[in-house]
N, C-alpha and C positions, 0 to 999 in steps of 0.2 A: 665330170670325169676327163682326165687327160690320158694317154696312152701312147707307145711307143711302139715303131714297126720294129723289128728285130736286126740288131746289130750284134758286134762281136768285139771281144777283145783276144788279145795274143801272150799264152801263157808263157813262162819263165825258156820252157822248154818248145818252144815254138808252135801250140796247137792253138789254133783259134777255137774259142767257146761262144757260140751263141748265147746272145739272152734279149729279154724284153721288159719294160717296166708296164705296169697299168695300174690306173688310179691319180688319185690326187697327190703333189710334191709335198702337200704339207703334211701329211697323212704319215707314222710310222712305217718302216719298210720291215715285210716279212716275206723272207726266202722261201721259196719252193724248190726241194729236190726231189727226182722224180726216179722211179724203178728203172732196174735193167730192160730194155726194149721198148721204151716210153721214149717220147720226146716232151717238150713246155707243155702241148697242148694235151695231156692228159690231166690239168687242172682247169679245164675251160667250162665245164660245169660249175665251179665253185667261183671264178672270176668274178662275178655279179655280188655275189654276198660278202666277198672278202673285200674287196674293194670300197664297202659301204666302211671299212675301219681303216686299212691299210692300202699303203702302195705298194702291189705286188712287185717282186722282180723273181722273173723265172728265166732259168735257162735250162739248154741242152749237156748234159753231162757229155764228157769226152768220149767219142764213138756212137753219139746217136745223134738224130736232128740233122741240123745246121752247122753242128758243130765237127769239127775234122776226126778224121779216126785211125788213128795213129796204129799199126800193126804191134802185135806183141803181148804181153800180160800188162793189166793197170794194177795200181797198187793201190789202196786205200789212203794211205799217206799222199800219192798226188792226185788221187780226185779229191781230198781235201785243199790241199795246196792249191786245185783248181779253183775252187770258194773262196777260198781271202785271197786271192790273186785278181781276181773279179770284185771281190768288194776295195780293192787295196784301189782298184782303176776306176770303178765309181765314186770313190771318196765317202765309204760308209764304213763307219766305224763301230756301229752295233746297229744290229738287226734282229729281229726274230726267226726262227728258221721253225719249218715244217717239211718234214721228210717221210718219204712212205718207203718201204722195202729196201733197199741200198741207198736211196734219196736218207731214208734213217740212220741207216752206219752210218754216212757222211755226215749228218748232225751228230749224233755221237761222238764224233771224230773233231768235229769243230767245239762241241762241250769240253771235250777231254785237253785239247791241245793249243786251243786259242777261246777263252772261254769270255775273254776280255772285250770279243766282236758279237758275245750271241748276248741277248736277253732272256726270252724263254724258248724252249725247245719243246716240240711236240714230235715225238719219234712213233711214227704208225706202222705196222704193223711190217716189224723190223724185229732182232735180234743181237745180242751182243756178238753172238758164236752161231754159226751155221756149220760146223764142221762131222763128221771128220775130215781132213783136206783132201785125203786120197778119194773121195767121192765123187770129187768134179772133175776130176781128171780125164777120164773118159768121156764125161758128154763135153768138155772141150774140145776134145782130138775130134770127136763125131762130128761135132757142127763145123770144125775148119774143113773138113772132108765133103759137109752134103750138097748135094747142088745148089739149093737155094735155103731160105728160112722158111719155106711151107710146115712143113713137120715140128719145128720149133715155134713158128708162130702158133699153130693150133695147142702144143702142149702149154705154150703161155696161157693163151685164153682160156684153158679147161683149169688153170692152175689159179687165174684171177676169178672167173665169174661163175655164177651159180648159174645150174644147168637150165634155169628156166629163161635166164639172160641168154643163153648159148643157142636157146631155139627159136628159130624163124630170123627175121630181119632187123635183129636190135640196132638203131642207128650208131648209137655209144659203142658196140661192141665191134661193129665195124669198122668203126674208126682207128678203134686200138689195134685192129687187123691189118688195116692198110700201114699203120706206122710200122707194126711190126714187118712185115714184107718190104718195106721198104728200107728198113734197117740192115746196114751189110754184118755180117757173121763176124768180123773180128771185131767190131764194137761190143758185142754180147760173147764173146769167148773171152776178150781182154775184162771187161766187167766181171765176169765169172771167176777171173784169175783172182781179181782184188776179194771177192767174197769168199774163194778158196783159204787165202794166206792170210786172212786177218781173226784176230781174236781179243776180244774188248771186254771180257768176263772179268779182268782183274782191273781194268784200267777203267771203266763203266763208274767205277766208282767214286774217280776222280771228278763229275760230273755235278758240280753244286750251283746251276743255272737252275732256275724252275722248272719243272720238267712234266709234260703230260706224255703217259705211254697211252697209246689207242692198239686193242689186239682185236681179229676178228675169230671171234667163236668156233667158225668153220674153215680157218685159213690152213691150208695145207703145206704153204711156202714157209712161213713162219707162222709156228702153231701160236694158240692161246697160251700156253706154257710157254712159250721164248718171249712172248709181253711179259706174263707174270714174275719171268725170274730177270728181263729186264727192269721192271721197275722195282722189286724188290733189290736189283744191285744199285740204281741210283741214289742218291740219299733222298731223300724226301717226295720223292716220285710220285704221281698220281696213276692209275692205273683204270682205263675204261676197257670194257669189254662190249663189242656190239657185234648184232647179230649178223657177221657177213664173211665172205670169203676173204681174199688177198686186197682187192681192191675197195677199202670200205670206202675213200672217198666217191666213188661212182655210185656203189651200191649201197652203201644206207647213205647218201649224201647228207639227209637231213639230218639225221642225230652227229653224223660227224661234225658237220658244220657249226651244228649247237654246242659240241663238248670243245671244238678249237675256239671259236669265239668266245664261249664261255671262260675258259682258261688265258685267254688271249691278253681279252677286255678286263681281266676284274684288277680291282684294285691291290697294288702290291700291301 
């Protein structure tokens, strides 16, 4: 297997986006898109299984990881175009896309706006809408005034993982905690603004790529109902419910990988 150290591209608005490849160059490419408050390492536990079938393209969304952190609100359109510009820079015409949470929202945008660049879509622990918009204004303002990411990090972790994983010294959870504490507040706040302002409840009907929706039965961020509504909106989409909270790829890794690989590798 070949792998590549992290490198980057620069977008049209001058923002560096960090990315890396893992896997053999002769395999089809699977793009992985992350949640808010994480970097491309949120998929580390799944790399070994996924690279048996795909060349993985992981990236840090603007505001996260090794990518630049522009100040001010981000938009879903800009986050989606970051991916398109990444694919353009790498000469990739068509890829599978797996996105979780905000990454799943970006994946929906790709299916709506550049369907010719997408083969199959996996939309995990995500939603077509997370309004009303005004509910996001106070958290954004409070985060930007906070002295650090400590409080926000603990909130995220309790929203992402079940209590059993938060008790003790779970190494995976500790890795996510370190990433959260190292993430700049402007990146989280800018991304929350993108979530505040988006609404794909109508336009998600334009997605015609083969689509799998994965939802967590105990997810308090993007609920099982959000997943059911999204699957009902995207024509022909399939729905799988896993007995997880928000980070289904981590908490329910075996079932998650089974569902993703069965869907992405099946014959058309």
